[in-house]
N, C-alpha and C positions, 0 to 999 in steps of 0.2 A: 568536435571535429570528426568527420567520417574517417574510418580506418579500415584497412584490409583485414577482414575476419578470417577468411579461408581462401585457399588456392586449390582449384581443381584442375588436374591435367588428365586428358583422355588419351592414353598411349595408342590405342587402336580406335580409329574413327568409328563412332556409333556404339562403342561398348562402354563399360562402366568407367567412372573416374577413379583416380587415386589422389589423395590429399597430400599437399606439400606444405612444409613450414616456410620454405623459400624456393625460388625458382629463377633460373637465368632467363632473361629476355634475349632472344637471338636477334641478329641484325635485321632479319626480315620482319621483326615484330612478334613473331610466334613465341610462345613459351616452350622451353626445351622439352622435348618428348610429347608435346601436345599434338594429337592427331598425326604423329610421326609415321604410323603405319595405317594402311587402309586395306580392307578386304574388297577385291575387285572380281567381277564375273567375267565370263568369256567375251562378253560384248564390250568390255572395258568400262563398265559402269560400277560405281560404288555399290557395295552390298550394305545398305543402310536402312534405317527405320522407315524411310520414305518408300522404299521398294520391297522390303522384305520384313514381314512381321516377326519372323523367327529370331531376328536380332534381339528382341526384347527378352527372350528367355535364355540367352547366352550370357553367362556371367564371367567377368574378369575379376578374380578374387585376390590377385596379387600382381604387383609389377615392381621391379627394381633392377635398374641397369640392364634392361633388355630381357631379363628373366620374367616370365609370365606364367600365371596359373589360370586356366580356363575350366569352367564347369558347365556341363549341359547334359541333356538326355543321352548324348553320345558317351559321356563319362568325363573323367578328370584328365587334364593334360597339364604337365609342368614342363616348360621348354624355354630355350633361348630363341628369341625371335629372329636372330641373325644366323646363328650356328645351326639351329634346328628348323630352319624355314620350311623345308619340305615336309617335315613331320607336322608342323602347325597347319600348313596348307591342306594336307590329307585329312587332318582332324576336322577342319572347318568345312571341307568339301563333303565329308560324311554327314556332318551336322545339317548343312543346308540342303543336301541332296543333289547338288550339281557342282561342277568344278569351279573353284575359286583360287585366286592367287593372293599373296600378301605383298603389297607394294610398300616401299619405304622412301620417305623424303625427310632427311634429318635437318634440312635448312629452313623449309617453310611449312612442313607438314602438309596436310590436305584440308585446308579450310574450304568452306562452301564458296567463299568469295576471295580470290587471291588479292584483289585490290584492297581488301580490308583484313589484312593478315594479323592484326593484333588480337589480344585476348578480349573476350566479351566480359562485361562488367554488369553486375546486378546487385541492388541493395537488398539486404535481409528484410527490411520493412516492406519493400515492394512485393516480395514473395509472400510475406504474411498477409498482405492485402489481397493478393490473388487467392490465397487459401480461403479467405472469407467469402469470396464470390461463389465458392463451390461447397458451401455448408461445412466448412472446417476441414478441408482436404489436408492431410498430414503435411507438415512443413517439408520434411526431407524428400518425400515423394514429389512434391510440387517443384522443389529446387531441381531435382533430377529430370523432370519433364523439360525444363528449359535449357539445361546443359551449358550453363555459363561457366566461365573460368574463375572469375574473381568475385567474391562475395564481400560486400561492404556493410559495415555496421555503424551505429551512431549517426544515422541519416534518416530523414523522413521518407515516406513512400515516394517512389519515383524520383528521388534526388538525382539520379543519373540522367534524367531528361533535361537537365540544364547544361549538359556537356556536349551539346551540338547546337547549331544556330539554324535560322530559317534558310540560309543559303550556303552554309559551310561548316567547318569544324571548329571546335573549341579546345584549346590546349589545357591539359591538366596533368598533375604529377601524382605519382604513387611513390612515396619516398623520394629517391633521387632520379627516378625514371620518368620521362615526360612522354605522354601519349597525346593524341588528338582524338577527341570524341567525334565520330563520323555521322552516325545516324542511329535511330532506334531500330533494333533488329526485327526484321519481318520473320514471322514464324511459319513453320510448315505443319504437316499433319502430326508430327511426332509428339508435341505437347498434349495432344488430345488423348493419348494413350498412357495407361499405367506403365511406368518404366520397367516394372518387373514382369508383368504378365502380358502386356500389349493390349489389354482390354480397353476400349475407348469409353469416354464419357459422352453420352448423347448430348448434342447441342453445345459442346464445349466451346467451339469457335464463336458461335453466335453470342453466347453469354459473355465470353471474354471481350469481344468487340464492343458490346453495349456498355459493360462496366468500365472498360478502359477509357472509353470516350467520356463517360460520366466522371471518372476519377482523374482526368488529365490535369496536372497542376498548372498554375498560371505561368510557371517558368518554361514550360515545354513549348517548342516552336510547332504550332499546329500545321504549318506548311509542310512538315516532314512526314505527316500522316496522310498518305493517300488512302489508307485504311487503318483500322485500329487494332489489327491483329499483330501488334508489335510490342516486344518487351525485351529489355536488356540493351546495352550500349555496344555497338560495333566500334572498334578503335583501330588506329594505325600508330606506329611508333614514329616519333619525331627525332630530329638530330639535336634538339635544344637541350640545354641543361636546366635542371630545376633551380628555382631561386635559392633554395637552401644550399645547393652545391656551389652556386656562384658566390654566395656569402661566405662559404667555407674556403674560397680561393681555389676551387677546382678549375683547371683550365680545360678548354674544349679539346686540346690535343691530348692531354693526359686522360680525359674521360673516354676518348675514342679508343684507347688502348686497354681499357678496363671492361670487365664484364658488367653488364647491367643486371641487377638482381632485385627481385621483389621479395619482401619479407612480410609474413603475417604481423600485423601491428603497425605497418607503415601508414602514415597519414595520406589521405586522398583529398586533393584540393585543386580548384581551378588555378591556372597560372595567370596572374595579373600582368 
């Protein structure tokens, strides 16, 4: 049975993840603290790997309850993202070489697509398969290229491709939390680059699209692939209860008043 192996939360959009043993799922579907903060330039645009290559050399080395440690050529900063907001913005502005602000949204975070506000899910075996496409690219480096939230183990490569249909979503549960798989995630330029240095792999996208098409499992809905530069599952949170919760006698009313929490080790399975 597939299980949740790791949980990655990215407190500041585009920077490094922190790993959690458990995490609350917010009513919006977002994981607590995931992309809660974002770096924004004077034009109101995200400062991210799509627009700014220096993002890759900026390290987030610690995060806990809003306390963050950042490391770059500008030096080391340890600060509270709320209390020391001005100090953090000054540090980031010096690093990037232009004025930036730090924006916060504790309810939804700053996902690329607000309509698909749930966590992204990716199987360990899928990442291992992608590693082989590039002459044994290191696993952890490859995982960080795709910046997913939930890593699944004990599943075949591209197992997550069964969690959407040709024309709609497919419900599935992680522990007691029910999501709907929406579609295979379209990728941008970021996975082509080393997540530490920003150095790109020549021909990365072309190789990926060729091998992804060749490796597409029978359970994947090909109708959802207008191109094959897609990996990981986009999700949304549903209001349904998992079958296990219903068997335990949990009522919808009582569930609505309880926090929904994911735990490492939770079973992941389609809802029948």
